[in-house]
C-alpha positions as CSV (number, residue, x, y, z in Angstrom):
1,X,-28.4,1.0,-26.4
2,X,-27.8,-0.7,-29.7
3,X,-26.9,2.7,-31.2
4,X,-24.6,3.4,-28.2
5,X,-22.8,0.1,-28.7
6,X,-22.4,0.7,-32.4
7,X,-21.0,4.2,-32.0
8,X,-18.9,3.8,-28.9
9,X,-17.4,0.2,-28.7
10,X,-14.0,1.6,-27.9
11,X,-15.3,3.6,-25.0
12,X,-17.3,0.7,-23.6
13,X,-14.3,-1.6,-23.7
14,X,-12.0,1.1,-22.2
15,X,-14.5,1.7,-19.3
16,X,-14.8,-2.0,-18.6
17,X,-11.1,-2.7,-18.6
18,X,-10.3,0.3,-16.5
19,X,-13.0,-0.7,-13.9
20,X,-11.7,-4.2,-13.9
21,X,-8.1,-3.2,-13.2
22,X,-9.1,-0.7,-10.5
23,X,-11.5,-3.1,-8.8
24,X,-9.2,-6.1,-8.8
25,X,-6.2,-4.0,-7.7
26,X,-8.1,-2.3,-4.8
27,X,-10.2,-5.2,-3.4
28,X,-7.4,-7.8,-2.8
29,X,-5.1,-5.0,-1.6
30,X,-7.6,-4.1,1.1
31,X,-8.7,-7.5,2.2
32,X,-5.6,-9.6,2.0
33,X,-3.0,-9.0,4.7
34,X,-0.4,-11.0,2.8
35,X,0.1,-12.1,-0.8
36,X,-1.1,-15.5,-2.1
37,X,1.4,-18.3,-2.1
38,X,2.0,-18.4,-5.9
39,X,2.8,-14.7,-5.9
40,X,5.2,-15.0,-2.9
41,X,6.9,-17.9,-4.5
42,X,7.2,-16.2,-7.9
43,X,8.5,-13.0,-6.4
44,X,11.3,-14.8,-4.6
45,X,12.3,-16.5,-7.8
46,X,12.2,-13.3,-9.9
47,X,14.5,-11.5,-7.5
48,X,17.3,-13.6,-8.9
49,X,16.8,-13.5,-12.6
50,X,17.4,-16.9,-14.2
51,X,16.4,-18.5,-17.5
52,X,14.3,-21.0,-15.6
53,X,13.3,-22.1,-12.1
54,X,12.7,-25.6,-10.8
55,X,8.9,-25.4,-11.2
56,X,8.3,-23.1,-14.2
57,X,9.8,-21.2,-17.0
58,X,11.0,-17.6,-16.1
59,X,8.5,-15.1,-17.6
60,X,6.0,-14.8,-14.7
61,X,8.7,-14.4,-12.0
62,X,10.4,-11.8,-14.2
63,X,7.2,-9.8,-14.6
64,X,6.5,-10.0,-10.9
65,X,10.0,-8.7,-10.1
66,X,9.5,-5.8,-12.5
67,X,6.1,-4.9,-10.9
68,X,7.5,-5.2,-7.4
69,X,10.2,-2.7,-8.3
70,X,7.5,0.0,-7.9
71,X,7.5,-0.7,-4.2
72,X,9.5,-3.7,-3.0
73,X,7.4,-4.5,0.1
74,X,4.0,-3.4,-1.2
75,X,1.3,-5.8,-2.4
76,X,-0.8,-3.7,-4.7
77,X,1.7,-3.7,-7.7
78,X,1.3,-7.4,-8.0
79,X,-2.5,-7.1,-8.0
80,X,-2.2,-4.4,-10.6
81,X,-0.1,-6.7,-12.7
82,X,-2.8,-9.3,-12.6
83,X,-5.5,-6.8,-13.6
84,X,-3.4,-5.4,-16.5
85,X,-2.9,-9.0,-17.7
86,X,-6.6,-9.7,-17.9
87,X,-7.2,-6.3,-19.5
88,X,-4.5,-6.9,-22.2
89,X,-6.2,-10.2,-23.1
90,X,-9.6,-8.5,-23.4
91,X,-8.2,-5.9,-25.8
92,X,-6.6,-8.6,-28.0
93,X,-9.9,-10.5,-28.1
94,X,-11.8,-7.4,-29.1
95,X,-9.5,-6.8,-32.0
96,X,-9.9,-10.5,-33.0
97,X,-13.7,-10.4,-32.7
98,X,-13.9,-7.3,-35.0
99,X,-12.7,-9.6,-37.8
100,X,-15.5,-12.1,-37.1
101,X,-18.5,-10.0,-36.0
102,X,-20.4,-6.7,-36.5
103,X,-19.2,-4.0,-34.1
104,X,-21.9,-4.4,-31.4
105,X,-21.4,-8.1,-31.3
106,X,-17.6,-7.8,-31.2
107,X,-17.8,-5.7,-28.0
108,X,-20.5,-8.0,-26.7
109,X,-18.2,-11.0,-27.0
110,X,-15.7,-9.3,-24.7
111,X,-18.3,-8.0,-22.3
112,X,-19.3,-11.6,-21.7
113,X,-15.8,-12.6,-20.5
114,X,-16.1,-11.2,-16.9
115,X,-18.7,-14.0,-16.5
116,X,-15.9,-16.6,-16.5
117,X,-14.6,-17.6,-13.1
118,X,-11.0,-17.4,-14.0
119,X,-11.2,-13.8,-15.2
120,X,-12.6,-12.4,-12.0
121,X,-12.5,-14.4,-8.8
122,X,-9.1,-16.1,-9.2
123,X,-7.5,-13.3,-11.2
124,X,-5.7,-11.5,-8.4
125,X,-3.2,-14.4,-7.9
126,X,-0.6,-13.8,-10.6
127,X,1.1,-17.0,-11.6
128,X,2.1,-19.1,-14.6
129,X,-1.5,-19.6,-15.5
130,X,-2.4,-15.9,-15.5
131,X,0.6,-14.8,-17.4
132,X,-0.7,-16.9,-20.3
133,X,-3.9,-14.8,-20.7
134,X,-2.5,-11.8,-22.6
135,X,0.2,-13.9,-24.4
136,X,-2.4,-16.6,-25.5
137,X,-4.9,-14.0,-26.7
138,X,-2.4,-11.9,-28.7
139,X,-0.9,-15.0,-30.2
140,X,-4.3,-16.1,-31.4
141,X,-4.9,-12.7,-32.9
142,X,-1.6,-12.5,-34.7
143,X,-1.9,-16.1,-35.9
144,X,-5.4,-15.3,-37.4
145,X,-4.0,-12.2,-39.1
146,X,-1.1,-14.2,-40.4
147,X,-3.1,-17.0,-42.0
148,X,-5.6,-14.5,-43.4
149,X,-3.1,-12.0,-44.8
150,X,0.0,-14.1,-45.2
151,X,2.0,-11.1,-44.0
152,X,5.6,-11.9,-42.9
153,X,5.5,-9.4,-40.0
154,X,2.4,-11.1,-38.6
155,X,4.0,-14.5,-38.9
156,X,7.1,-13.3,-37.1
157,X,5.1,-11.6,-34.3
158,X,2.9,-14.6,-33.9
159,X,6.0,-16.9,-33.6
160,X,7.7,-14.5,-31.2
161,X,4.6,-14.4,-29.0
162,X,4.4,-18.2,-29.2
163,X,7.9,-18.4,-27.8
164,X,6.9,-16.0,-25.0
165,X,3.9,-18.3,-24.2
166,X,6.4,-21.2,-23.7
167,X,8.5,-18.9,-21.5
168,X,5.3,-18.5,-19.5
169,X,4.2,-22.1,-19.2
170,X,4.8,-25.2,-21.2
171,X,1.0,-25.7,-21.2
172,X,1.0,-23.4,-24.2
173,X,1.8,-26.5,-26.4
174,X,-1.9,-27.2,-26.3
175,X,-2.5,-24.0,-28.2
176,X,0.1,-24.7,-30.8
177,X,-1.0,-28.3,-31.7
178,X,-4.5,-27.1,-32.8
179,X,-2.9,-24.2,-34.7
180,X,-0.7,-26.6,-36.7
181,X,-3.7,-28.9,-37.2
182,X,-5.6,-25.9,-38.7
183,X,-2.8,-25.3,-41.1
184,X,-3.2,-28.8,-42.4
185,X,-6.9,-28.2,-43.5
186,X,-7.7,-27.5,-47.1
187,X,-8.1,-23.7,-46.9
188,X,-4.7,-23.2,-45.3
189,X,-2.6,-26.1,-46.5
190,X,-1.1,-24.0,-49.4
191,X,0.5,-21.7,-46.7
192,X,3.1,-24.4,-46.2
193,X,4.5,-23.5,-49.6
194,X,5.1,-20.0,-48.3
195,X,7.8,-18.8,-45.9
196,X,5.4,-17.5,-43.2
197,X,5.0,-20.7,-41.1
198,X,8.7,-21.3,-41.1
199,X,9.4,-17.8,-40.1
200,X,7.0,-18.1,-37.2
201,X,8.7,-21.3,-36.1
202,X,12.2,-19.7,-36.3
203,X,11.0,-16.7,-34.3
204,X,9.5,-18.9,-31.6
205,X,12.7,-21.0,-31.3
206,X,14.9,-17.9,-31.1
207,X,12.8,-16.6,-28.2
208,X,12.7,-19.9,-26.4
209,X,16.3,-21.1,-27.1
210,X,17.9,-19.6,-24.0
211,X,15.4,-21.4,-21.7
212,X,15.9,-24.6,-23.7
213,X,19.6,-24.4,-23.1
214,X,18.9,-23.8,-19.4
215,X,16.5,-26.8,-19.4
216,X,19.3,-29.1,-20.7
217,X,21.8,-27.8,-18.2
218,X,19.2,-28.3,-15.3
219,X,18.5,-31.9,-16.4
220,X,14.9,-30.9,-17.5
221,X,13.9,-30.3,-13.9
222,X,10.8,-28.3,-14.9
223,X,9.5,-31.1,-17.1
224,X,10.1,-33.6,-14.3
225,X,8.2,-31.4,-11.9
226,X,5.2,-31.0,-14.2
227,X,5.0,-34.7,-14.9
228,X,5.3,-35.5,-11.2
229,X,2.6,-32.9,-10.2
230,X,0.1,-34.4,-12.7
231,X,1.0,-38.0,-12.2
232,X,-2.0,-40.2,-11.7
233,X,-0.2,-43.5,-11.4
234,X,-1.5,-44.1,-7.9
235,X,-5.2,-43.9,-9.1
236,X,-7.1,-46.9,-10.6
237,X,-7.0,-47.0,-14.4
238,X,-10.6,-46.0,-14.9
239,X,-10.3,-43.0,-12.5
240,X,-7.0,-41.7,-14.0
241,X,-8.0,-42.1,-17.7
242,X,-11.8,-41.5,-17.5
243,X,-13.1,-39.8,-14.4
244,X,-10.3,-37.3,-13.9
245,X,-10.4,-35.9,-17.5
246,X,-14.2,-35.8,-17.3
247,X,-14.0,-33.9,-14.0
248,X,-11.6,-31.4,-15.5
249,X,-13.9,-30.8,-18.5
250,X,-17.0,-30.5,-16.2
251,X,-15.1,-27.9,-14.1
252,X,-14.4,-25.8,-17.2
253,X,-18.1,-25.9,-18.1
254,X,-19.0,-24.8,-14.6
255,X,-16.5,-21.9,-14.9
256,X,-18.5,-20.4,-17.9
257,X,-22.0,-20.8,-16.5
258,X,-22.3,-17.1,-15.5
259,X,-21.3,-16.2,-19.1
260,X,-24.0,-18.6,-20.4
261,X,-26.6,-16.9,-18.2
262,X,-25.5,-13.5,-19.3
263,X,-25.8,-14.6,-23.0
264,X,-29.3,-15.9,-22.4
265,X,-30.3,-12.5,-21.2
266,X,-29.9,-11.2,-24.7
267,X,-32.6,-13.4,-26.1
268,X,-33.2,-16.8,-27.6
269,X,-30.0,-18.2,-29.1
270,X,-30.2,-19.0,-32.8
271,X,-27.5,-20.6,-35.0
272,X,-26.7,-18.1,-37.8
273,X,-23.0,-19.0,-38.3
274,X,-23.6,-20.7,-41.7
275,X,-24.4,-17.4,-43.5
276,X,-26.4,-17.1,-46.6
277,X,-24.9,-13.9,-48.1
278,X,-23.6,-14.4,-51.6
279,X,-19.9,-14.8,-51.6
280,X,-19.7,-15.2,-47.9
281,X,-19.3,-18.9,-47.8
282,X,-15.5,-19.0,-47.9
283,X,-15.0,-16.4,-45.2
284,X,-17.6,-18.2,-43.0
285,X,-15.9,-21.5,-43.5
286,X,-12.5,-20.1,-42.6
287,X,-13.8,-18.4,-39.5
288,X,-15.7,-21.5,-38.4
289,X,-12.6,-23.6,-38.8
290,X,-10.5,-21.2,-36.8
291,X,-13.0,-21.2,-33.9
292,X,-13.2,-24.9,-34.0
293,X,-9.5,-25.6,-34.0
294,X,-8.1,-22.6,-32.0
295,X,-11.2,-22.0,-29.8
296,X,-12.3,-25.5,-28.9
297,X,-9.1,-27.4,-29.9
298,X,-6.9,-26.6,-26.9
299,X,-9.5,-27.7,-24.4
300,X,-10.2,-31.0,-26.3
301,X,-6.4,-31.5,-26.7
302,X,-5.9,-31.2,-23.0
303,X,-8.7,-33.5,-22.1
304,X,-7.5,-36.0,-24.7
305,X,-4.0,-35.9,-23.5
306,X,-5.0,-36.5,-19.9
307,X,-7.3,-39.4,-20.9
308,X,-4.5,-41.1,-22.9
309,X,-1.8,-40.5,-20.3
310,X,-3.8,-40.8,-17.1
311,X,-2.6,-37.3,-16.0
312,X,-4.3,-35.4,-13.1
313,X,-5.3,-31.9,-14.3
314,X,-5.7,-29.0,-11.9
315,X,-8.8,-27.0,-12.6
316,X,-6.8,-23.7,-12.7
317,X,-4.8,-25.0,-15.6
318,X,-7.9,-24.2,-17.7
319,X,-7.4,-20.5,-17.2
320,X,-6.4,-19.7,-20.9
321,X,-8.5,-22.4,-22.5
322,X,-11.7,-20.4,-22.3
323,X,-10.6,-17.1,-23.8
324,X,-12.5,-17.5,-27.1
325,X,-15.8,-18.6,-25.4
326,X,-17.4,-15.1,-25.8
327,X,-16.5,-15.0,-29.4
328,X,-17.6,-18.5,-30.1
329,X,-21.1,-18.2,-28.6
330,X,-21.6,-14.8,-30.3
331,X,-20.5,-16.1,-33.7
332,X,-22.4,-19.4,-33.5
333,X,-25.6,-18.6,-31.5
334,X,-26.2,-14.9,-31.4
335,X,-29.8,-13.8,-31.1
336,X,-31.2,-10.7,-32.7
337,X,-30.2,-7.7,-30.6
338,X,-33.1,-5.8,-29.0
339,X,-33.3,-2.9,-26.6
340,X,-35.2,-5.1,-24.1
341,X,-32.5,-7.9,-24.3
342,X,-29.7,-5.3,-23.9
343,X,-31.4,-3.9,-20.8
344,X,-31.6,-7.4,-19.3
345,X,-28.0,-8.0,-20.2
346,X,-26.8,-4.7,-18.7
347,X,-28.6,-5.5,-15.4
348,X,-27.1,-9.0,-15.3
349,X,-23.7,-7.8,-16.3
350,X,-23.5,-5.2,-13.5
351,X,-24.6,-7.9,-11.0
352,X,-22.0,-10.4,-12.1
353,X,-19.2,-7.8,-12.5
354,X,-19.8,-6.5,-8.9
355,X,-20.7,-9.8,-7.3
356,X,-17.3,-11.4,-8.0
357,X,-15.2,-8.9,-6.0
358,X,-17.9,-8.7,-3.3
359,X,-17.8,-12.5,-3.0
360,X,-14.0,-12.4,-3.0
361,X,-13.9,-9.9,-0.1
362,X,-16.6,-11.7,1.8
363,X,-15.0,-15.1,1.5
364,X,-11.6,-13.7,2.6
365,X,-13.2,-12.0,5.6
366,X,-15.6,-14.7,6.7
367,X,-13.9,-18.0,5.9
368,X,-11.9,-18.1,9.2
369,X,-15.2,-17.8,11.1
370,X,-16.6,-20.7,9.0
371,X,-13.6,-23.0,9.0
372,X,-11.9,-22.0,12.3
373,X,-8.6,-21.6,10.4
374,X,-6.8,-18.7,8.7
375,X,-6.0,-18.8,5.0
376,X,-2.5,-18.3,3.7
377,X,-3.3,-14.7,2.8
378,X,-4.2,-14.0,6.5
379,X,-0.8,-14.8,7.8
380,X,0.9,-11.7,9.3
381,X,3.8,-12.0,6.9
382,X,5.0,-8.5,7.6
383,X,5.1,-9.2,11.4
384,X,7.2,-12.3,10.8
385,X,9.6,-10.4,8.5
386,X,9.9,-7.5,10.9
387,X,10.6,-9.8,13.9
388,X,13.3,-11.8,12.1
389,X,14.9,-8.8,10.5
390,X,15.0,-6.8,13.7
391,X,16.8,-9.6,15.7
392,X,19.3,-10.1,12.8
393,X,20.1,-6.4,12.8
394,X,20.4,-6.3,16.6
395,X,22.9,-9.2,16.4
396,X,25.1,-8.2,13.5
397,X,24.2,-4.6,12.5
398,X,24.2,-5.4,8.8
399,X,21.5,-6.3,6.2
400,X,20.0,-9.8,6.1
401,X,21.0,-11.4,2.8
402,X,19.8,-15.0,2.9
403,X,16.8,-16.8,4.3
404,X,16.6,-20.6,4.3
405,X,13.3,-22.3,4.5
406,X,10.0,-23.3,2.8
407,X,8.6,-21.1,0.0
408,X,5.8,-19.8,2.2
409,X,7.3,-18.9,5.6
410,X,10.8,-18.0,4.3
411,X,9.1,-16.4,1.3
412,X,7.1,-14.0,3.4
413,X,10.3,-13.0,5.2
414,X,12.2,-12.5,1.9
415,X,9.4,-10.4,0.4
416,X,8.3,-8.2,3.4
417,X,11.8,-7.6,5.0
418,X,13.2,-4.2,4.0
419,X,16.5,-6.0,3.4
420,X,14.9,-8.0,0.6
421,X,17.1,-11.1,1.2
422,X,17.4,-14.0,-1.2
423,X,15.7,-17.3,-0.3
424,X,17.4,-20.8,-0.4
425,X,14.2,-22.8,-1.0
426,X,13.9,-25.8,1.4
427,X,17.7,-25.6,1.9
428,X,18.2,-27.1,-1.6
429,X,20.9,-25.5,-3.8
430,X,19.3,-27.2,-6.8
431,X,16.2,-25.1,-6.2
432,X,18.1,-21.9,-5.7
433,X,21.3,-22.1,-7.8
434,X,21.9,-18.4,-7.3
435,X,23.0,-19.2,-3.8
436,X,26.2,-21.3,-3.0
437,X,27.4,-22.9,0.2
438,X,30.3,-20.4,0.3
439,X,27.7,-17.6,0.3
440,X,25.9,-19.1,3.3
441,X,29.2,-19.4,5.2
442,X,30.4,-15.9,4.3
443,X,27.1,-14.0,4.6
444,X,25.3,-16.0,7.3
445,X,21.6,-16.8,7.1
446,X,18.3,-17.1,8.9
447,X,16.9,-20.6,8.9
448,X,13.1,-20.9,9.3
449,X,10.8,-24.0,9.6
450,X,7.2,-24.5,10.5
451,X,6.4,-26.3,13.7
452,X,3.3,-28.5,13.5
453,X,0.8,-28.6,16.4
454,X,1.8,-32.2,17.2
455,X,5.5,-31.4,17.3
456,X,7.6,-30.6,20.3
457,X,9.0,-27.1,19.6
458,X,12.3,-27.9,21.3
459,X,12.9,-31.0,19.2
460,X,11.4,-29.8,15.9
461,X,14.8,-28.4,14.8
462,X,16.3,-31.9,14.9
463,X,14.0,-32.9,12.0
464,X,14.9,-30.0,9.7
465,X,17.0,-31.5,6.9
466,X,18.8,-28.3,5.9
467,X,20.1,-27.8,9.5
468,X,22.0,-31.0,9.7
469,X,25.0,-29.9,7.6
470,X,25.2,-26.6,9.5
471,X,25.1,-28.4,12.8
472,X,27.9,-30.7,11.7
473,X,30.3,-28.1,10.2
474,X,29.4,-24.8,11.8
475,X,27.7,-25.7,15.1
476,X,29.4,-22.9,17.0
477,X,28.1,-20.3,14.7
478,X,24.5,-21.5,14.8
479,X,22.1,-20.3,17.5
480,X,18.6,-21.8,17.7
481,X,16.1,-19.1,18.7
482,X,12.9,-19.3,20.7
483,X,10.0,-20.2,18.4
484,X,8.0,-17.3,16.9
485,X,4.2,-17.2,17.3
486,X,2.9,-15.6,14.0
487,X,-0.7,-14.4,14.2
488,X,-3.3,-14.6,11.5
489,X,-5.0,-11.3,10.7
490,X,-8.6,-12.4,10.9
491,X,-11.9,-11.1,12.2
492,X,-12.1,-14.1,14.7
493,X,-9.4,-15.6,16.8
494,X,-7.7,-18.6,15.1
495,X,-4.7,-20.7,16.1
496,X,-1.5,-18.9,15.5
497,X,1.2,-20.3,13.3
498,X,4.4,-21.4,15.1
499,X,7.8,-21.1,13.4
500,X,11.1,-22.3,14.6
501,X,14.1,-20.4,13.5
502,X,17.9,-20.1,13.9
503,X,20.6,-17.6,13.1
504,X,23.8,-18.6,11.4
505,X,26.4,-15.9,12.1
506,X,28.4,-14.5,9.1
507,X,32.0,-15.9,8.9
508,X,33.6,-12.7,10.1
509,X,31.2,-12.4,13.1
510,X,31.4,-16.0,14.3
């Protein structure tokens, strides 16, 4: 097996990534009746191309819209996009690992990565976290090549990718801070006398500038959203500044436990990173500094930031922080490769690689039986969209162009309707600036709102904020419809979801 890894690393990596993409496209496509919430939300943003949206920068919605163009009402292109994102990150990490490790260990460092929770179980839900995986990985690779070779093209590419990272999610700043800190260490400090770092900065600003202009025009709504979402002001000081950051750090450790078990299958870890080969000390020092700053630095920067500011961190925000875990453990702690250790590793790897999609399918299938409730992906979104669209067509004999409502219910209608209408999120034009009040009057719209179990269906519409203005100004054109019972597609009966809805006739049909 050692000989095989040495001779065919490219083939091994190709087989792994192809299997990953196929498996994680097929399994969620078969077991999920509807798309996850983040995907539904991003799709409905991406349909109206903007330089930013009220929650996030624009890159992930753009990519979702491009993937969805394959088949507008199908789900599998979005799962394929997720799989390709993970695969693209793996290839960048392999190229990076080849600069640090012998060929068998370079491929081994990537084979370990499916043992990380974020790169298997949660990977089908494409969102602002997942879009960072390939961008973060390729930025690290090109940054390494730039500081090692001081090549202007590498600096420009690294800067351009850094700008794309910021278009994916502002969380990328936690990669850039350790990078800048690395450039302040003694081996790399002379690079500041060269044009490379400044070219990288210029390239990143050029890529990010249109979104920066959008941020200023939108009163920095994305920054406000992020700060409000992570605000820990309501918690006691000790919990916000100590317990919450420690909990986030512990969650990231738990996410890599399968990787650690796989690594132990290879044999007893032994630190060999110091190196004793004559003339190797400088290279080893530079590699070690890179792994410390760019590998561990982002995680420590996030935890330190949360501890100082008292911010609440979501576990999934750690998705890109663990990309270099495989390379770090192989560089610092790799045991001597043996046939017996590789056989143990192969058996463990196959088990982990297949266990994740099996567990994903099982949890999706059986969770309603255990909890008595359907998950969001169980909602019959196509049924809801077909019912609403059919009644609109029967009334007006024209395509439905606007749906007003919450990101989930209205989002399902917008995605699964063959008319592909735009969505006015929560009835707030600030959230959907591509829609204007004049468009609502001219085109008409469907209004949708969830009815909670404790609410009276007939009175629920009185509590819908975005219906008040319509009732006041165009009451004669608004017709409240009987509530829709939307089933959950589960293996056991669960309570259906009740939606209230109304039709606002177009101006020329009122």
